[in-house]
Each structure stands twice: as structure tokens, then as C-alpha cells.
PAZAPA-4460 file (N, C-alpha, C; in steps of 0.05 Angstrom, whole numbers, plus 32768, in hexadecimal, padded with zeros to 4 digits):
% residues 258
    n_x    n_y    n_z   ca_x   ca_y   ca_z    c_x    c_y    c_z   seq   type   mol
   7ED3   814D   7FC3   7ECC   8132   7FBF   7ED0   8129   7FD9     1      M     A
   7EB0   8126   7FE6   7EB4   8118   7FFC   7EBE   80F6   8000     2      S     A
   7EC3   80E3   8010   7ECD   80D0   800A   7EB6   80BA   8011     3      R     A
   7EBE   80A6   7FFB   7EA0   808E   8006   7EAB   8081   8023     4      P     A
   7E92   8074   8021   7E95   806E   8048   7E9E   8053   8043     5      A     A
   7EA6   8045   8026   7EB7   8029   8027   7ED2   8029   8031     6      S     A
   7EDD   803F   8023   7EF6   804D   8023   7F0D   8047   803E     7      W     A
   7F1E   803C   803F   7F2C   8038   805E   7F3C   8059   8065     8      L     A
   7F41   8058   8080   7F46   8075   808C   7F53   806C   80A0     9      V     A
   7F6E   8065   809F   7F82   805F   80BF   7F7F   8078   80CF    10      P     A
   7F7A   806F   80E8   7F81   807B   80F9   7FA0   807F   810A    11      Q     A
   7FAA   809A   8111   7FC9   809E   8115   7FC5   80AF   8131    12      W     A
   7FE2   80AA   813A   7FD7   80B4   815F   7FDD   80D6   8154    13      T     A
   7FF0   80DF   8147   7FEE   80FC   813E   7FE1   8106   8129    14      S     A
   7FD3   8117   813A   7FB9   812C   811D   7FC9   8139   80FE    15      P     A
   7FE3   8133   8108   7FF3   813A   80F4   7FF0   812E   80D1    16      A     A
   7FED   810D   80DB   7FF0   80FE   80C4   7FC6   80F1   80BB    17      V     A
   7FD1   80FB   80A3   7FAE   80F2   8094   7FB8   80DB   8082    18      G     A
   7FA0   80C6   807A   7FAC   80BA   8069   7F96   80A4   8061    19      A     A
   7F87   8097   804E   7F78   808B   8043   7F7A   807A   802F    20      L     A
   7F6E   8062   8028   7F6A   804E   800E   7F52   804E   8005    21      M     A
   7F5A   804F   7FF3   7F44   804B   7FD8   7F30   8032   7FDF    22      T     A
   7F19   8030   7FD0   7F09   8010   7FC7   7F06   8017   7FAD    23      T     A
   7EFD   8006   7FA3   7EE9   8002   7F88   7ED8   801E   7F86    24      R     A
   7EC6   802A   7F9E   7EB4   803D   7F98   7EBD   8055   7FA1    25      E     A
   7EB0   8069   7F8B   7EB1   807F   7F88   7EBC   808F   7F72    26      G     A
   7EC2   8084   7F5F   7ECF   8084   7F3D   7EB6   808A   7F2D    27      G     A
   7EC5   8081   7F0D   7EB9   808E   7EFA   7EB8   8073   7EE4    28      T     A
   7EC9   805E   7EE8   7ED0   804C   7ED6   7EBC   803D   7ED5    29      S     A
   7EB8   8029   7EC1   7EA1   801A   7EBC   7EB0   8002   7EC7    30      D     A
   7EA4   7FE7   7EBD   7EAA   7FCE   7EC7   7EC0   7FC2   7EAF    31      A     A
   7ED6   7FB2   7EB4   7EDD   7F9F   7ECD   7EEE   7FBA   7EE3    32      P     A
   7EED   7FD6   7EE1   7EFC   7FE5   7EEC   7EEA   7FF6   7EF1    33      Y     A
   7ED3   7FEE   7EFF   7ECC   7FFD   7F17   7EC4   7FFF   7F2C    34      A     A
   7EC4   8018   7F36   7EC3   8031   7F2B   7ED7   804C   7F30    35      S     A
   7EE7   803F   7F4B   7F06   804E   7F51   7F1A   8043   7F49    36      M     A
   7F25   803F   7F2E   7F39   8030   7F24   7F48   804A   7F1A    37      D     A
   7F6D   8040   7F31   7F76   8060   7F31   7F93   8050   7F25    38      L     A
   7F90   803F   7F1A   7FA0   8035   7F0F   7FAE   8034   7EEB    39      G     A
   7FB9   8047   7EE2   7FC5   8050   7ECB   7FCB   8038   7EB8    40      A     A
   7FCC   8023   7EBF   7FE1   8010   7EAF   7FCC   7FFB   7EAC    41      A     A
   7FB7   7FF9   7EB9   7FA5   7FDF   7EBE   7F9C   7FDC   7EA2    42      A     A
   7F91   7FEF   7E98   7F81   7FE9   7E7F   7F6A   7FF5   7E72    43      G     A
   7F62   8006   7E8E   7F4B   8019   7E94   7F4A   802F   7E79    44      D     A
   7F3B   8040   7E77   7F3F   8052   7E5D   7F4A   8071   7E76    45      A     A
   7F59   807D   7E60   7F6F   808B   7E69   7F5F   80AC   7E7D    46      A     A
   7F49   80B0   7E6F   7F3B   80C7   7E7A   7F25   80BC   7E93    47      E     A
   7F23   80A5   7E96   7F13   809C   7EAD   7F31   809D   7EBE    48      R     A
   7F41   808C   7EBF   7F5A   808E   7ECD   7F64   80A2   7EDF    49      V     A
   7F65   80BA   7ED3   7F68   80DD   7ECD   7F51   80E9   7EE9    50      A     A
   7F39   80E3   7EDC   7F23   80ED   7EED   7F20   80E5   7F0E    51      A     A
   7F23   80C0   7F08   7F27   80BC   7F22   7F40   80C5   7F3B    52      N     A
   7F58   80C3   7F23   7F67   80D7   7F3E   7F69   80ED   7F47    53      R     A
   7F5A   8106   7F30   7F53   8117   7F35   7F41   8117   7F54    54      A     A
   7F25   8102   7F54   7F1D   80FE   7F67   7F2A   80FC   7F7E    55      R     A
   7F37   80E7   7F7B   7F4A   80E3   7F91   7F58   80F7   7F9C    56      F     A
   7F63   8101   7F91   7F70   811D   7F9A   7F6C   8134   7FA9    57      A     A
   7F50   8134   7F9A   7F37   8145   7FAB   7F2A   8138   7FC6    58      A     A
   7F2F   811C   7FBE   7F24   8113   7FE6   7F3E   8113   7FF2    59      A     A
   7F5A   8114   7FF0   7F71   8110   8004   7F70   812F   8004    60      C     A
   7F79   8133   8019   7F8A   814E   802E   7FA3   8159   801D    61      E     A
   7FA7   8149   800F   7FC6   8148   7FFB   7FC7   8143   7FE0    62      A     A
   7FE0   8155   7FD6   7FDE   8145   7FB7   7FE7   8130   7FB5    63      T     A
   7FE1   811C   7FA9   7FEA   80FF   7FAE   8008   80FA   7F97    64      P     A
   8014   80E9   7F9F   802D   80E5   7F8C   802E   80CD   7F7D    65      V     A
   8022   80BF   7F6D   8023   80A9   7F63   8044   80A3   7F63    66      F     A
   8048   8082   7F61   805F   807E   7F57   805F   8063   7F3A    67      L     A
   8076   8062   7F29   8070   8049   7F19   807C   8035   7F2B    68      R     A
   806C   8024   7F3B   8070   8004   7F40   807F   7FF5   7F36    69      Q     A
   8090   7FE3   7F3D   809C   7FCF   7F2B   80A5   7FB9   7F46    70      V     A
   809A   7FBE   7F5B   80A5   7F9D   7F71   80B9   7F9F   7F77    71      H     A
   80BF   7FB3   7F7F   80E0   7FB5   7F87   80E6   7FBF   7FA6    72      G     A
   80F9   7FD6   7FAB   80F1   7FCE   7FC7   810A   7FF5   7FC6    73      R     A
   8108   7FFE   7FB2   810D   8028   7FAC   80F5   802E   7FBD    74      R     A
   8104   8045   7FC8   80F3   8059   7FE0   80FF   8074   7FC9    75      V     A
   80EF   808B   7FC3   80F5   809E   7FC3   80E3   80B3   7FD5    76      V     A
   80EF   80CB   7FD7   80EA   80DE   7FDF   80DC   80F2   7FD5    77      R     A
   80C8   80F8   7FDB   80B2   810A   7FCB   80AE   811E   7FD9    78      V     A
   80A8   8136   7FC6   809F   814D   7FCF   808F   8169   7FBC    79      G     A
   8090   817D   7FBE   807A   8194   7FB0   8084   8194   7F91    80      A     A
   80A2   818A   7F86   80A7   817C   7F73   809F   816F   7F62    81      A     A
   8092   8159   7F7A   8088   813B   7F6A   8069   8145   7F65    82      D     A
   805A   815B   7F6C   803F   815E   7F6C   802E   816E   7F56    83      A     A
   8044   8171   7F3B   803B   817E   7F22   8027   8166   7F1B    84      G     A
   801B   8159   7F17   8012   8144   7F0A   8009   8129   7F19    85      S     A
   7FF4   8127   7F10   7FEA   810D   7F20   7FF3   80EA   7F11    86      L     A
   8009   80F0   7EFA   800D   80DF   7EF7   8026   80D9   7EFC    87      A     A
   8035   80BD   7F00   803F   80B5   7F07   8063   80B9   7F06    88      A     A
   806D   80C2   7F0E   8091   80C9   7EFD   80A0   80C5   7F03    89      T     A
   80A0   80B9   7F26   80B4   80A7   7F2D   80B6   808B   7F29    90      R     A
   80C0   807C   7F2A   80CA   8051   7F24   80D7   8053   7F4D    91      E     A
   80C2   804B   7F4F   80C9   803A   7F70   80B2   8039   7F7D    92      A     A
   80B7   801F   7F93   80A5   8015   7F9F   8098   8022   7FC0    93      D     A
   80A6   8031   7FC2   809E   8041   7FD7   80A8   805F   7FDE    94      A     A
   809F   8076   7FEF   809D   8087   7FEA   809E   809A   8004    95      S     A
   80AE   80AC   800B   80AD   80BB   8027   80AE   80D8   8023    96      V     A
   809E   80EB   802F   80A0   8102   8030   80A5   810B   804A    97      T     A
   80A9   8120   8051   80A6   8138   806E   809F   8153   8064    98      T     A
   8092   8157   8052   8081   8170   8042   8065   816D   8044    99      E     A
   805B   8176   8059   8037   8176   805D   802F   817E   8045   100      P     A
   8013   8174   8039   800B   817C   8022   800F   8163   800C   101      G     A
   8028   8155   8010   802D   813F   7FF9   8023   811C   8000   102      I     A
   8017   8115   7FF2   800E   80F8   7FF6   8022   80E6   7FF1   103      A     A
   802E   80D4   7FF8   8036   80B7   7FEE   8028   80AD   7FED   104      C     A
   8021   809C   7FD5   800E   8092   7FCB   8015   8073   7FBD   105      T     A
   7FFD   8061   7FC4   8011   804D   7FB3   7FF2   803E   7FA5   106      V     A
   7FF8   802D   7F8E   7FD1   8022   7F83   7FE4   8000   7F8B   107      L     A
   7FD1   7FF1   7F8F   7FC8   7FD7   7F99   7FB1   7FCB   7F91   108      V     A
   7FAE   7FAC   7F80   7F90   7F9E   7F83   7F9E   7F80   7F8B   109      A     A
   7FAD   7F79   7F95   7FB2   7F69   7FAF   7FCA   7F6B   7FB9   110      D     A
   7FDE   7F7A   7FB5   7FF2   7F88   7FC7   7FF1   7F8C   7FDE   111      C     A
   8000   7F89   7FE6   7FFC   7F9A   800C   8003   7FBE   800D   112      L     A
   8001   7FCE   800F   7FFD   7FEC   8011   8006   7FED   8031   113      P     A
   801B   7FF9   8033   8023   7FFF   8050   802D   801B   8052   114      V     A
   801F   8029   8068   8020   8045   806F   802E   8043   808D   115      L     A
   8041   8059   8089   8052   8061   80A3   8051   8080   80A9   116      L     A
   8054   807A   80C4   805A   8099   80CA   8069   809B   80E1   117      A     A
   807C   80AD   80E2   8085   80B7   80F0   807C   80CD   810D   118      A     A
   8086   80C1   8123   807C   80DC   813A   8078   80FA   8133   119      P     A
   805C   80FF   8136   8056   811B   8136   8053   8120   8110   120      G     A
   8051   810D   8103   8053   8114   80EF   806B   811A   80DE   121      G     A
   8081   8115   80ED   809F   8124   80E4   809F   8115   80C5   122      R     A
   8099   8103   80C0   8097   80F8   80A4   8087   80DF   80A2   123      A     A
   807D   80DF   8088   806D   80BF   8080   807D   80B8   8069   124      V     A
   8072   809A   8063   806E   808C   804D   805E   8077   8044   125      G     A
   805A   806D   8031   804F   8055   8023   805B   8046   8011   126      A     A
   8058   802E   8019   806A   8015   8009   8050   8004   7FFF   127      A     A
   8058   7FFD   7FE4   8054   7FE0   7FD9   8056   7FCB   7FD5   128      H     A
   804D   7FC0   7FEA   8059   7FA3   7FF1   8046   7F88   7FEF   129      A     A
   804F   7F7A   7FD7   8047   7F63   7FCC   8061   7F5B   7FD0   130      G     A
   805E   7F39   7FD0   8072   7F29   7FD6   8084   7F2E   7FCB   131      W     A
   808E   7F33   7FBA   80A6   7F35   7FA9   80B0   7F52   7FAF   132      R     A
   80A5   7F66   7FB4   80B0   7F7B   7FD1   80B5   7F76   7FE7   133      G     A
   80AB   7F66   7FF3   80AD   7F58   800E   80CD   7F4D   800B   134      L     A
   80CC   7F40   7FFF   80E4   7F33   8001   80FF   7F3C   7FEE   135      T     A
   80F3   7F57   7FD9   8112   7F65   7FD5   8118   7F7D   7FE7   136      A     A
   80FF   7F84   8004   810B   7F95   8015   80F9   7FA8   8012   137      G     A
   80E2   7FB1   8008   80D9   7FCA   8009   80CD   7FD5   802B   138      V     A
   80CB   7FC7   8034   80C1   7FCE   804E   80D3   7FD2   8067   139      L     A
   80E9   7FC2   8061   80FC   7FD2   8071   8108   7FE9   805E   140      E     A
   810D   7FEE   8045   811D   8005   8036   810B   8024   803D   141      A     A
   80E8   801B   8046   80D1   802D   804B   80DD   803A   806E   142      A     A
   80D4   801B   807B   80DE   802A   8096   80FA   803F   809E   143      V     A
   810F   8033   808A   812E   8043   8094   812A   805E   8085   144      A     A
   811C   8064   8070   8115   807E   805E   80FF   8090   8075   145      A     A
   80F1   8085   8083   80E0   8095   8091   80EA   809A   80A6   146      V     A
   80FE   808D   80B3   8106   8092   80D1   8121   80A5   80C8   147      C     A
   8130   80A3   80B2   8146   80B4   80AA   813D   80D6   80A7   148      E     A
   811C   80D2   809A   8116   80EB   8090   8111   8102   80A6   149      A     A
   8104   80EB   80BC   80FD   80EE   80D9   810D   80FA   80EC   150      A     A
   8127   80E9   80EF   8131   80E5   8102   8123   80D9   811A   151      A     A
   811E   80C1   8110   810F   80AF   8128   811C   8095   8123   152      C     A
   811C   8087   813B   811D   8069   813F   8102   805E   812F   153      A     A
   8109   8044   8121   80F2   802D   811E   80D8   802F   8134   154      P     A
   80E8   8027   8148   80D6   8022   815E   80B6   8041   8164   155      G     A
   80C2   8054   815F   80AC   8065   8158   8099   8068   8141   156      E     A
   809E   805C   8130   8093   8062   8115   8077   804F   811C   157      L     A
   805C   805A   8110   8047   804A   8110   8043   8042   80F7   158      E     A
   8034   8028   80EC   8035   801A   80D4   8010   8014   80D0   159      A     A
   8009   8015   80B7   7FEA   800E   80B5   7FF4   7FF8   8097   160      W     A
   7FE5   7FE6   8096   7FE2   7FD2   8084   7FC7   7FCD   8078   161      L     A
   7FC0   7FDC   8055   7FA6   7FD2   8050   7F9B   7FC3   8046   162      G     A
   7F8A   7FBB   8035   7F86   7FA5   8034   7F92   7F9D   8013   163      A     A
   7F95   7F7B   801A   7F9D   7F6B   8007   7F98   7F55   8008   164      C     A
   7F9E   7F46   7FF6   7F96   7F29   7FEC   7F99   7F18   800E   165      I     A
   7F88   7F03   801C   7F8D   7F04   8033   7F93   7EE7   8037   166      G     A
   7FA1   7EDD   804C   7FAA   7EC6   804D   7F96   7EA7   8047   167      P     A
   7F80   7EAF   8048   7F69   7E9D   8038   7F70   7E93   8017   168      R     A
   7F78   7EA5   800E   7F78   7EA6   7FF6   7F8A   7EAB   7FE4   169      R     A
   7FAD   7EAC   7FF1   7FC0   7EAD   7FDE   7FCE   7EA3   7FE3   170      F     A
   7FCE   7E89   7FC6   7FD3   7E76   7FCA   7FF3   7E80   7FAE   171      E     A
   8000   7E6F   7FBF   801D   7E70   7FB2   8024   7E58   7FB3   172      V     A
   8044   7E55   7FA6   8050   7E38   7F9B   8068   7E4C   7FAC   173      G     A
   807C   7E2B   7FA4   809A   7E2B   7FAF   80AB   7E40   7FAF   174      A     A
   80A5   7E51   7F9B   80BD   7E6C   7F94   80B2   7E82   7FAA   175      D     A
   8095   7E80   7FB1   8097   7E95   7FC3   809C   7E85   7FDC   176      V     A
   8090   7E70   7FE1   809F   7E67   8002   80C1   7E6F   7FFF   177      L     A
   80CF   7E5E   7FEB   80EC   7E69   7FEC   80F3   7E7D   7FEE   178      E     A
   80E5   7E94   7FDC   80E9   7EAF   7FE7   80EC   7EBB   8001   179      A     A
   80DF   7EB7   8010   80D9   7EB8   8027   80F0   7EA9   803F   180      F     A
   80EF   7E8D   8035   80F1   7E7C   804D   8109   7E75   8048   181      T     A
   811F   7E78   8030   8133   7E6E   802B   8134   7E50   801E   182      G     A
   8121   7E4B   801A   811F   7E29   8012   80FF   7E16   801F   183      G     A
   8103   7E05   8015   80DF   7DFD   8015   80DE   7DF3   802B   184      P     A
   80C3   7DF0   803B   80C3   7DE8   8052   80AE   7DD3   8049   185      L     A
   80AF   7DBC   8066   8097   7DA1   8060   8084   7DA1   8061   186      P     A
   8075   7DBC   806B   8057   7DBD   8076   8050   7DDC   8079   187      G     A
   8049   7DDF   8095   803A   7DFE   8098   8057   7E07   80A8   188      D     A
   8057   7E24   80AA   805E   7E3E   80B9   8052   7E4E   80BD   189      S     A
   8055   7E6B   80D3   804A   7E79   80D8   8038   7E8A   80C8   190      P     A
   8047   7E83   80A6   803A   7E9F   809B   802F   7E8A   8082   191      A     A
   8035   7E74   807B   8035   7E5F   806A   8028   7E43   8071   192      F     A
   800E   7E43   806D   8001   7E2B   806A   8000   7E13   8050   193      K     A
   800B   7DFF   8059   800C   7DEF   8045   7FE3   7DE7   803A   194      L     A
   7FE9   7DF1   8024   7FC3   7DF5   800D   7FCC   7DD9   8004   195      F     A
   7FD8   7DD4   7FF1   7FD9   7DB1   7FE2   7FED   7DAA   7FE2   196      R     A
   7FFB   7D9B   7FCC   8012   7D96   7FC2   801E   7DAF   7FB9   197      P     A
   8036   7DAB   7FC1   8045   7DCB   7FB0   8030   7DEA   7FB7   198      G     A
   8025   7DEB   7FC0   8011   7E04   7FC6   800A   7E09   7FEA   199      K     A
   8011   7E20   7FEF   8012   7E2A   8003   7FFC   7E4B   7FFE   200      W     A
   7FF0   7E4C   8018   7FE0   7E62   8017   7FF0   7E7F   8028   201      L     A
   7FEC   7E8C   8025   800A   7EA2   8032   7FFE   7EB5   803F   202      A     A
   8003   7EC1   804E   7FFD   7ED5   8065   8014   7EF2   805D   203      D     A
   8006   7EFE   8046   8015   7F1A   8046   8019   7F32   8056   204      L     A
   8003   7F38   8062   7FFE   7F44   8079   8011   7F3B   808C   205      P     A
   8013   7F1F   8092   801A   7F0F   80A9   803B   7F12   80A5   206      G     A
   8040   7F0E   8092   8064   7F15   807E   8064   7F2B   8089   207      L     A
   8054   7F46   807C   805E   7F5D   807D   8064   7F66   80A2   208      A     A
   804C   7F5E   80B0   8057   7F68   80CC   8071   7F5D   80E0   209      R     A
   8072   7F48   80D3   808F   7F3A   80CE   80A0   7F47   80C9   210      A     A
   80AC   7F52   80B6   80BB   7F61   80AB   80C2   7F75   80B7   211      R     A
   80A2   7F87   80BA   80A4   7FA0   80CC   80AC   7F9D   80E9   212      L     A
   80A6   7F7D   80F4   80B5   7F7F   8114   80CA   7F85   8114   213      R     A
   80D7   7F6E   80F9   80FD   7F6F   80F8   8110   7F86   80F7   214      A     A
   80F5   7F94   80E9   8101   7FB2   80E1   80FF   7FC2   80FA   215      A     A
   80EF   7FBF   8110   80F6   7FD1   8122   80E2   7FDC   812A   216      G     A
   80C1   7FD7   8119   80A6   7FE4   811A   809A   7FD3   8131   217      V     A
   8090   7FDE   8146   8077   7FCE   815B   805F   7FD4   8159   218      V     A
   8056   7FEB   8147   8037   7FF4   8149   802D   7FF3   812E   219      R     A
   801F   7FDF   812C   8018   7FDC   8112   7FF4   7FDB   8116   220      M     A
   7FE5   7FDE   80FE   7FC5   7FDB   80FB   7FC7   7FD6   80E3   221      E     A
   7FA6   7FC9   80DD   7F9E   7FBE   80C8   7FAC   7FAC   80BF   222      G     A
   7F9F   7FAA   809E   7FAC   7F8A   808E   7F97   7F7C   8095   223      G     A
   7F7F   7F80   80A7   7F65   7F70   80A8   7F58   7F60   808F   224      T     A
   7F53   7F76   8076   7F46   7F6F   8062   7F50   7F5F   804A   225      W     A
   7F41   7F52   803B   7F4B   7F3A   8024   7F36   7F46   8012   226      C     A
   7F49   7F55   7FFD   7F41   7F5C   7FE3   7F39   7F4B   7FCF   227      T     A
   7F44   7F34   7FCF   7F30   7F1B   7FC6   7F1E   7F13   7FC7   228      V     A
   7F0B   7F0F   7FEC   7EFE   7F08   7FEB   7EE6   7F1E   7FED   229      E     A
   7EE8   7F33   7FF2   7ED5   7F4F   7FE8   7ECF   7F56   7FD3   230      D     A
   7EC8   7F46   7FC0   7EC6   7F54   7F9E   7EB8   7F75   7FA7   231      A     A
   7EA4   7F6F   7FB9   7E93   7F8D   7FB0   7EA7   7FA8   7FB9   232      S     A
   7EBB   7FA3   7FCA   7ECB   7FB8   7FCE   7EDC   7FC1   7FC4   233      R     A
   7EEA   7FAB   7FC2   7F0E   7FAA   7FC4   7F0A   7FA5   7F9D   234      F     A
   7F26   7FAF   7F8C   7F2F   7FA0   7F77   7F44   7F88   7F79   235      F     A
   7F44   7F6E   7F6B   7F55   7F63   7F78   7F5C   7F5A   7F5C   236      S     A
   7F7E   7F50   7F55   7F80   7F4E   7F33   7F83   7F2A   7F36   237      F     A
   7F85   7F23   7F5B   7F82   7F00   7F51   7F6E   7EFD   7F53   238      R     A
   7F56   7F03   7F57   7F3C   7EFE   7F58   7F34   7F05   7F3A   239      R     A
   7F39   7F1B   7F32   7F28   7F1C   7F16   7F38   7F21   7EFB   240      D     A
   7F55   7F23   7F02   7F69   7F25   7EEA   7F6B   7F40   7EDA   241      G     A
   7F54   7F4B   7ED4   7F53   7F69   7EC8   7F41   7F73   7EDA   242      V     A
   7F52   7F8A   7EE6   7F43   7F97   7EFB   7F51   7FB8   7EFD   243      T     A
   7F48   7FC2   7F15   7F4D   7FE1   7F1B   7F64   7FDD   7F32   244      G     A
   7F6C   7FEF   7F3A   7F80   7FF8   7F4C   7F76   8005   7F66   245      R     A
   7F7C   8002   7F7D   7F74   8017   7F92   7F8E   8028   7F98   246      M     A
   7F8F   803B   7FA2   7F9A   804B   7FB0   7FA0   804C   7FD2   247      A     A
   7FB3   804B   7FE0   7FBB   8057   7FFD   7FCD   8067   7FF9   248      A     A
   7FCA   807D   800E   7FD2   8098   800A   7FD5   80A0   801F   249      A     A
   7FF4   80A8   802F   7FFF   80B6   8047   8005   80D3   804B   250      I     A
   7FF8   80E9   804F   8009   8100   804E   800E   8109   8070   251      W     A
   8019   8121   806D   8017   812B   8083   8002   8142   8080   252      I     A
   7FF8   814E   8096   7FDB   8162   808D   7FF1   8184   8096   253      R     A
   7FE7   8194   8086   7FF3   81AF   8085   7FEC   81BC   809A   254      G     A
   7FF6   81CF   80A9   7FE8   81D5   80C1   7FE1   81CF   80DA   255      G     A
   7FED   81AC   80DD   7FEE   81A6   80F2   7FFA   819D   8104   256      A     A
   7FED   81A2   811C   8007   81A1   8132   801C   8186   8137   257      S     A
   802F   8194   8130   8045   8174   8135   8050   8175   814A   258      R     A
***
């Protein structure tokens, strides 16, 4: 399958690394999941999701390994043993691999996907980073896991942030604010803008960048697309309630010079 032009394709320093993020386009599902719904638990017909996952796998240069995501911080190492099925078999919110041909994959519909690559493609990883995962430390755990697998420092990694709910649309309450800051704020902060009494607009990509910087990552790209605002291109749970799921995946290319 050729990739639809609307899909996002990150660029990496190393030619050994490949990655992509799907959009709504390119699948078989009917509304409200039209058309490239990859989420097995979103309510879409199972045969449609299976067909879409097969199309997604064909569009990748590697075998996607899906996770049973729970908004936590657990990272799993994946490899050929996990590639026998397109169904999720591991419960985690991030994965890492050092094996060419295996695509670390996360599903999103407003949460932020973060892809990580070590120098020369020695290891890659993908993290599912909603606000719960961010406060739980999923990005710090993913950075540490990729660095351990590649024997490199965080400052040597590249990070790419995909499409998520944007800072003009992510309205949150005091519970989210306090989860990040440790207490209520009287007004604005770099990542939280007071919207109305008791409600703030949160900058999810900005919060992720701050966490990555604190973990030692300096090279970051992406994070500029809003899933809520671009209804023709992206699924959004916050906007639609019943909707599909997109995938972001990263892999080490087989045979590439590293």
C-alpha cells in the first residue's frame, strides 16, 4: 500500500531510522471511524480494524507491534517474538527495540505520540503520552530505555512529537494542573493559561518538551498539529467522543548503514 499524502513522515538524521504517523485517510472503516481506524477497543467492527492494521503494516517498512495502553509509564522491549500478530499482546505505554524490521507503535486520538531514535538507529522507541502518562513519567522511562538499549546518553537522542490535542483546545481542571505543578496556580504558567475560573488551557506538547529537556534530550521536532482543530485529517476523542485511533510508529530499517 502507498502511504496517503496526509500521513506524517518524520525526518531523522540517520537513514537507518524510519517512522510515520497515520491520519484518518487510507482505511476501510465507515463513519464515525472513517476511514483508517486502527483502534481495536474503539467500537469499530473487528474486521475493519484488522483490514486497516494490515494496510498499515503494508505501508510500514517493518512489522508493527501494538500495545495494550493503560496511561502508565511501563516500557517493554519488543522484537521478532512479538511480531507474530497485529493484535496487542503486551500491556505498556512505551516500547523500545534494537531489532531491524520491528516497528514500535502507539495508538492515539488526542494523546501525544513521542518517537525516539538513538544515534545511527542503534535503538528506537515510541511512547504514548497523554497527561496521565506524562505525570507518571512515561517519557523519562522511554528515554532511559532507549539510552540503555543503545548505550548512549539522552543528549544524543532525537525526539519527534506527533499530532495531539493542541494548546488552544486542551481545557483542563485543577486536578490536571496540580498533577503537573504540585498545587494550584493563581493564574498563568508557561504550559497552563487561565481560561475561566477553575479551568486552564494546557499545552500538552509544551509539557512533553519540558519533560524531555529535563531528561537530557535536546533535539526535538514536531508537535505542531492539533487533532481537535483539524477534523478532516485527525481523529479526536475530545472533539467527537466516538471516533477512531491513529498510529505512530518508528523502526530500524533492515540493511541500512548504521
